[in-house]
C-alpha positions in Angstrom: 78.0 139.4 -37.7 76.2 140.9 -34.8 73.2 138.7 -35.3 75.4 135.6 -35.3 77.0 136.6 -32.0 73.6 137.3 -30.5 72.4 133.9 -31.7 75.4 132.2 -30.1 74.8 134.0 -26.8 71.1 133.0 -26.9 72.0 129.4 -27.6 74.4 129.5 -24.7 71.8 131.0 -22.4 69.3 128.4 -23.5 71.7 125.6 -22.8 72.3 126.9 -19.3 68.6 127.3 -18.8 68.2 123.7 -19.8 70.8 122.6 -17.3 69.0 124.7 -14.6 65.7 123.2 -15.5 67.1 119.7 -15.5 68.6 120.3 -12.1 65.4 121.8 -10.8 63.5 118.8 -12.1 65.9 116.4 -10.5 65.5 118.2 -7.2 61.8 118.1 -7.5 61.9 114.4 -8.1 64.2 113.9 -5.0 61.9 116.1 -3.0 58.9 114.1 -4.2 60.7 110.8 -3.2 61.5 112.2 0.2 57.9 113.3 0.7 56.7 109.9 -0.4 59.1 108.2 2.0 58.0 110.5 4.9 54.4 109.7 4.1 55.2 105.9 4.1 57.1 106.2 7.3 54.3 108.2 8.9 51.8 105.6 7.9 54.0 102.8 9.2 54.7 104.8 12.4 51.1 105.4 12.9 50.3 101.8 12.4 53.0 100.7 14.8 51.9 103.3 17.4 48.3 102.1 17.1 49.4 98.5 17.4 51.5 99.3 20.4 48.6 101.2 22.0 46.3 98.3 21.3 48.8 95.8 22.8 49.3 97.9 25.9 45.6 98.2 26.3 45.2 94.4 26.0 47.9 93.9 28.6 46.2 96.5 30.8 49.3 98.7 30.8 48.6 102.4 31.3 51.1 104.6 29.5 51.9 107.9 31.2 52.6 110.3 28.4 54.2 112.8 30.8 56.7 110.2 32.0 57.3 109.2 28.4 58.0 112.8 27.6 60.4 113.1 30.6 62.2 110.0 29.5 62.7 111.4 25.9 63.9 114.7 27.4 66.4 112.8 29.6 67.6 110.7 26.7 68.2 113.9 24.7 70.0 115.5 27.6 72.2 112.5 28.1 73.2 112.0 24.4 76.8 112.8 25.4 76.8 110.2 28.1 75.2 107.6 25.8 77.9 108.3 23.2 80.5 107.9 26.0 79.0 104.5 27.0 78.9 103.4 23.3 82.5 104.5 23.0 83.4 102.5 26.1 81.8 99.4 24.6 83.8 100.0 21.4 87.0 100.3 23.4 86.2 97.1 25.3 85.6 95.4 22.0 88.9 96.6 20.6 90.6 95.6 23.9 89.1 92.1 23.6 90.4 91.7 20.1 93.9 92.6 21.2 93.6 90.4 24.3 92.4 87.2 22.4 95.9 86.4 20.9 97.4 86.7 24.4 94.8 84.5 26.0 95.2 82.0 23.2 98.9 81.9 23.8 98.4 81.4 27.5 96.0 78.6 26.8 98.5 76.8 24.6 101.2 77.3 27.3 98.9 75.9 30.0 98.1 72.9 27.8 101.8 72.2 27.3 102.5 72.6 31.0 99.7 70.2 31.9 101.1 67.7 29.4 104.5 68.1 31.0 103.1 67.5 34.5 101.2 64.5 33.3 104.4 63.0 31.8 106.2 63.6 35.1 103.5 61.8 37.0 102.3 64.7 39.1 98.7 64.0 38.4 99.2 60.4 39.6 100.6 61.7 42.8 97.5 64.0 43.3 95.3 61.0 42.4 96.9 58.9 45.1 96.7 61.6 47.6 93.0 62.2 46.9 92.3 58.4 47.1 94.1 58.2 50.5 93.1 61.5 52.0 91.2 59.7 54.8 94.3 57.7 55.8 96.4 60.8 55.6 93.9 62.7 57.9 94.0 59.8 60.3 97.8 59.9 60.4 97.6 63.7 61.0 95.1 63.2 63.8 97.3 60.6 65.4 100.3 62.8 65.2 98.5 65.7 66.9 97.7 63.7 70.0 99.5 65.0 73.0 101.0 61.7 74.0 102.4 61.1 70.5 103.8 64.6 70.3 105.4 64.2 73.8 106.9 60.9 72.8 108.3 62.3 69.5 109.7 65.3 71.4 111.4 63.1 74.0 112.8 60.8 71.3 114.2 63.6 69.2 115.6 65.4 72.2 117.4 62.2 73.4 118.7 61.4 69.9 120.1 64.9 69.3 121.6 65.1 72.8 123.3 61.7 72.7 126.2 61.0 70.3 128.2 57.9 69.7 130.5 57.4 72.7 133.6 55.1 72.3 133.6 54.0 75.9 129.9 53.8 76.5 128.9 52.1 73.2 131.9 49.8 72.7 130.7 47.1 75.0 131.6 43.4 75.0 129.0 40.7 74.4 129.0 39.9 78.1 128.2 43.5 79.0 125.5 43.5 76.5 124.1 40.3 77.9 124.1 41.9 81.4 122.3 44.9 80.0 119.6 42.6 78.6 118.9 41.4 82.1 117.8 44.8 83.2 113.9 45.0 83.3 113.6 48.3 81.5 115.8 46.9 78.6 113.8 43.7 78.4 110.6 45.8 78.4 111.8 48.1 75.6 112.9 45.2 73.5 109.6 43.4 74.0 107.7 46.5 73.1 109.8 47.0 70.0 109.2 43.4 68.9 105.5 43.7 69.5 105.3 46.9 67.4 107.2 45.2 64.6 104.9 42.2 64.7 101.8 44.3 64.6 103.2 46.3 61.7 103.9 43.1 59.9 100.3 41.8 60.5 98.8 45.1 59.2 101.0 44.9 56.0 99.9 41.3 55.4 96.3 42.1 55.8 96.7 45.1 53.4 98.4 42.9 50.8 95.6 40.2 51.0 92.9 42.9 50.7 94.6 44.4 47.6 94.9 41.0 46.0 91.2 40.1 46.6 90.0 43.5 45.3 
């Protein structure tokens, strides 16, 4: 009975030892794989370093190892700042993703508004303005001349100061005829007729030009 119990304990111990040996062997294999990987990386790193040195030498670039060491130290010291910058880029990326639907909606609204303006003919108005900008500028220049401004000021002042007067304006034909005999009245009427004639001539020339074009 005692021998059987001892045998069972020995079998249990042997089983645990097998598990331990299996675990140790697995760890050995992993360690070996890591060592092989380190060796491969070391070889690749050495080759890359040698190739880089050769390339720098061919390009006549002198590498200051002290400056390189200082750069590495600064990078290590500023790992926190670098992480902060990377985090900022990630935040900007997230913000851009959130902003895109808004911008897309604004673009659709703008397209709809442009179509609405086009249907209302606003773009045709702008087109006509752009085609006739020289003429509009000429009109603006003419209106800014002192003599034109003074004439407009006098005209508006007289019109606003005078109103329809029953006695003054209810004249008979004979009184009107007598008014026409006055030199200043004849001069004003002649000037008005000449202006009307010149405007009519300019309109006729413009119509002929548009037909020929």
